[in-house]
C-alpha positions, 0 to 999 in steps of 0.5 A, spaced: 500 500 500 502 506 497 502 512 503 505 518 504 504 522 510 506 529 511 508 532 518 511 539 521 505 544 520 504 548 525 502 555 527 508 560 527 509 568 527 510 572 521 518 571 519 518 565 522 521 558 520 518 551 519 520 544 516 515 540 513 516 532 512 513 527 507 515 520 508 513 515 503 511 507 504 511 503 499 513 508 494 521 509 493 521 517 493 528 516 491 526 514 484 521 519 483 520 527 482 517 529 488 512 535 489 510 540 494 503 543 493 499 548 498 492 550 498 489 556 502 481 556 504 477 558 497 483 558 493 486 553 488 491 548 490 498 551 487 505 548 486 510 550 491 516 546 488 518 540 484 525 536 485 527 531 480 529 524 483 536 525 484 535 532 487 539 535 482 534 540 480 528 544 483 523 548 481 519 553 485 513 557 485 515 565 484 512 566 491 516 562 495 523 563 491 529 565 496 525 563 502 523 555 501 528 549 500 526 542 498 530 537 499 530 529 501 533 524 505 533 517 501 535 513 506 529 515 510 525 515 504 523 522 506 522 529 503 523 536 506 520 543 505 524 548 509 520 554 509 523 561 512 521 568 512 514 566 512 508 570 511 501 570 512 500 569 505 503 562 506 498 560 510 495 553 507 494 546 507 501 543 505 501 536 501 506 532 498 505 529 491 508 524 486 506 521 479 508 513 478 514 512 474 516 519 473 523 521 475 523 528 472 519 535 473 516 537 467 514 544 464 507 542 467 509 540 474 505 545 478 498 542 475 495 538 480 492 533 475 499 530 473 499 526 480 496 520 483 500 519 489 498 524 495 499 525 502 493 527 507 496 534 508 499 538 514 496 545 516 501 551 516 498 557 519 502 564 519 500 569 524 501 577 522 
C-alpha cells in the first residue's frame, strides 16, 4: 500500500521558520520527482516546488523563491520543505505529491492533475 504522510505544520509568527516532512511507504521517493503543493481556504491548490529524483534540480513557485528549500533524505525515504521568512500569505494546507514512474519535473509540474500519489496534508498557519 502506497502512503505518504506529511508532518511539521504548525502555527508560527510572521518571519518565522518551519520544516515540513513527507515520508513515503511503499513508494521509493528516491526514484521519483517529488512535489510540494499548498492550498489556502477558497483558493486553488498551487505548486510550491518540484525536485527531480536525484535532487539535482528544483523548481519553485515565484512566491516562495529565496525563502523555501526542498530537499530529501533517501535513506529515510523522506522529503523536506524548509520554509523561512514566512508570511501570512503562506498560510495553507501543505501536501506532498508524486506521479508513478516519473523521475523528472516537467514544464507542467505545478498542475495538480499530473499526480496520483498524495499525502493527507499538514496545516501551516502564519500569524501577522
